[in-house]
C-alpha positions in Angstrom: 0.0 0.0 0.0 2.8 2.4 1.0 4.7 1.5 -2.2 1.6 2.2 -4.4 1.1 5.6 -2.6 4.7 6.6 -3.2 4.5 5.7 -6.9 1.4 7.9 -7.2 3.1 10.9 -5.5 6.1 10.6 -7.8 3.9 10.5 -10.8 2.0 13.6 -9.8 5.3 15.5 -9.2 6.7 14.4 -12.6 3.5 15.5 -14.3 3.7 19.0 -12.6 7.3 19.4 -13.6 6.6 18.4 -17.2 3.7 20.8 -17.4 5.8 23.6 -16.1 8.6 22.9 -18.5 6.2 22.9 -21.5 4.7 26.2 -20.3 8.1 27.8 -19.9 9.3 26.5 -23.3 6.2 27.9 -25.0 6.7 31.3 -23.4 10.4 31.4 -24.5 9.7 30.2 -28.0 6.7 32.4 -28.8 7.8 35.9 -30.0 6.2 38.8 -28.2 3.2 40.6 -29.9 4.2 44.0 -31.1 1.4 46.5 -32.0 2.4 48.9 -34.7 2.5 52.6 -33.8 1.5 55.5 -35.9 3.3 55.7 -39.2 4.8 59.1 -40.0 5.1 59.8 -43.7 7.9 61.8 -45.2 5.4 64.6 -46.0 4.6 64.9 -42.3 8.3 65.2 -41.4 8.6 68.2 -43.7 8.5 71.5 -41.8 6.3 74.0 -43.5 8.4 77.1 -44.1 7.0 80.3 -42.7 6.2 82.9 -45.3 8.8 85.7 -45.1 7.4 89.2 -44.4 9.0 90.5 -47.5 7.0 88.1 -49.7 3.6 88.6 -48.2 1.0 90.0 -50.6 3.3 89.3 -53.6 3.2 86.9 -56.5 6.9 86.1 -56.1 9.6 85.5 -53.5 13.3 85.8 -53.9 14.2 84.5 -50.5 15.5 80.9 -50.5 13.5 78.7 -48.1 15.4 76.5 -45.6 13.7 73.4 -47.1 14.2 74.3 -50.7 14.9 71.0 -52.7 17.9 72.4 -54.7 19.6 69.0 -54.7 16.6 67.3 -56.2 16.4 69.9 -59.0 20.1 69.5 -59.7 19.6 65.7 -60.1 16.5 66.3 -62.3 18.5 68.5 -64.7 21.7 66.5 -64.7 23.0 66.0 -68.2 19.9 67.8 -69.5 19.9 69.9 -72.6 19.7 73.7 -72.3 16.3 74.7 -70.9 14.9 78.2 -71.9 14.9 80.8 -69.2 11.7 82.6 -68.1 10.1 84.3 -71.1 8.0 87.5 -71.3 4.4 86.8 -72.3 3.2 90.3 -72.9 5.2 93.4 -73.4 2.5 96.1 -73.9 3.1 97.4 -70.4 6.7 98.2 -71.1 5.7 100.4 -74.1 3.4 102.5 -71.8 6.2 103.9 -69.7 6.2 107.6 -70.0 9.1 110.0 -69.9 12.8 109.6 -70.2 14.1 106.7 -68.0 17.1 108.9 -67.2 14.8 111.7 -65.9 15.9 112.5 -62.4 12.5 113.7 -61.4 10.8 110.5 -62.5 9.4 107.8 -60.1 11.8 106.3 -57.6 12.0 102.6 -57.8 14.0 99.6 -56.6 15.5 97.2 -59.2 16.5 93.6 -58.4 17.9 90.8 -60.5 17.7 87.8 -58.3 16.7 84.1 -58.6 13.0 83.4 -58.0 12.4 80.6 -55.4 8.6 80.8 -55.1 5.8 82.2 -57.3 2.0 82.1 -57.3 -0.6 83.0 -59.9 -2.6 85.1 -57.4 -1.5 87.1 -54.4 -3.6 84.9 -52.1 -2.9 81.7 -53.9 -0.7 78.7 -53.1 3.0 79.1 -53.5 4.8 77.0 -56.2 8.5 76.1 -56.0 10.5 77.6 -58.9 13.0 75.2 -60.3 16.6 76.3 -59.7 19.5 74.0 -60.6 22.7 76.1 -60.2 25.2 73.2 -60.6 23.6 72.4 -63.9 23.7 76.0 -65.1 19.9 76.5 -64.9 19.0 79.6 -62.8 15.8 81.5 -63.4 16.3 85.2 -62.9 14.0 88.1 -63.8 14.5 91.8 -63.6 12.1 93.1 -61.0 11.4 96.8 -60.6 9.1 98.1 -57.8 7.9 101.6 -57.0 9.3 103.1 -53.8 6.2 105.2 -53.3 3.1 104.8 -55.5 1.5 107.9 -53.9 4.3 110.3 -55.0 3.8 112.8 -57.8 6.3 112.8 -60.7 7.7 115.0 -63.4 7.4 117.9 -61.1 10.3 119.6 -62.9 8.2 120.0 -66.0 5.9 122.5 -64.1 2.8 121.0 -65.5 -0.6 122.8 -65.5 -2.3 122.6 -62.1 -5.2 120.8 -63.8 -2.9 117.8 -64.5 -2.3 115.4 -61.6 0.6 113.0 -61.8 1.4 109.9 -59.7 3.6 106.9 -59.7 2.0 103.6 -60.7 3.4 100.0 -60.5 3.3 98.2 -63.8 3.2 94.4 -64.1 3.7 91.9 -66.9 3.2 88.2 -67.3 6.2 85.8 -67.4 6.3 82.1 -68.0 8.2 80.4 -65.1 9.2 76.7 -64.8 7.9 75.3 -61.5 7.8 72.0 -59.7 4.9 69.6 -60.4 4.5 66.7 -58.0 7.7 64.9 -57.0 9.7 64.5 -60.2 8.0 66.6 -62.8 7.9 70.3 -63.9 5.5 72.6 -65.7 5.3 76.2 -66.9 2.9 78.7 -65.4 2.2 82.4 -66.0 2.9 84.8 -63.2 2.5 88.6 -63.0 5.8 90.2 -62.0 6.6 93.9 -61.4 8.5 95.3 -64.4 8.6 99.0 -64.1 7.3 102.1 -62.2 5.6 104.5 -64.5 4.5 108.1 -64.2 0.9 108.5 -65.1 -1.4 111.5 -65.1 -5.0 112.5 -65.1 -6.7 115.8 -65.8 -9.2 117.4 -63.4 -12.7 117.5 -64.8 -13.7 121.0 -65.9 -16.7 121.2 -63.6 -14.4 120.5 -60.6 -11.8 123.1 -61.4 -13.6 126.1 -60.0 -15.9 124.5 -57.5 -19.6 125.1 -57.3 -20.6 128.6 -58.4 -24.1 129.7 -57.3 -24.1 132.5 -59.9 -23.7 130.0 -62.6 -26.8 128.0 -61.5 -29.7 127.7 -63.8 -32.1 130.7 -63.3 -35.7 130.0 -62.6 -38.5 131.7 -64.6 -40.4 134.4 -62.8 -43.6 133.3 -61.1 -46.8 134.3 -62.9 -49.0 136.8 -61.1 
């Protein structure tokens, strides 16, 4: 009886040890479950560049952004044939400039000849990246001339009649500019850019030159008695 009881106890102990070993082996052999975290795309990693104050309200920006993909453009244009530079779409505005460009009493303006880095078709539209590949000898520059003061009068040295009012006015023209399209493509878009600061004039209407004169008002016929 004692022998049978001892055999039973040994069997139970062996069974417990075997079960524990199997459980431990299963834990070791089974790889842990890893739940995937949020996937961050490359687009999300890109830091949106803040619009420079100098470019606000304009259709162009000559300030190079910190995240400008110049290396990508250099690779896109590697061993490429010569690509045409920005071309003038309309030149009618240029012919409307009045006065001698050497006239010292003309409109004051600022002239720049710098690479374009961003352009947009409307002042409140989305910016487009201008393609610049300097290592491949492709740089898009345009002569930009902006008025210093559009409220200023001009050609004052001519001593014009007081009935003629002059003022400086900003003139624009459309240019075709090569911009980035998607990841690895380009396209041309038309953009209005400042090309000159012109002196314009207008004449004062005759009826406003002397003000309202009561003596010149229409006479009423006498009342009948």
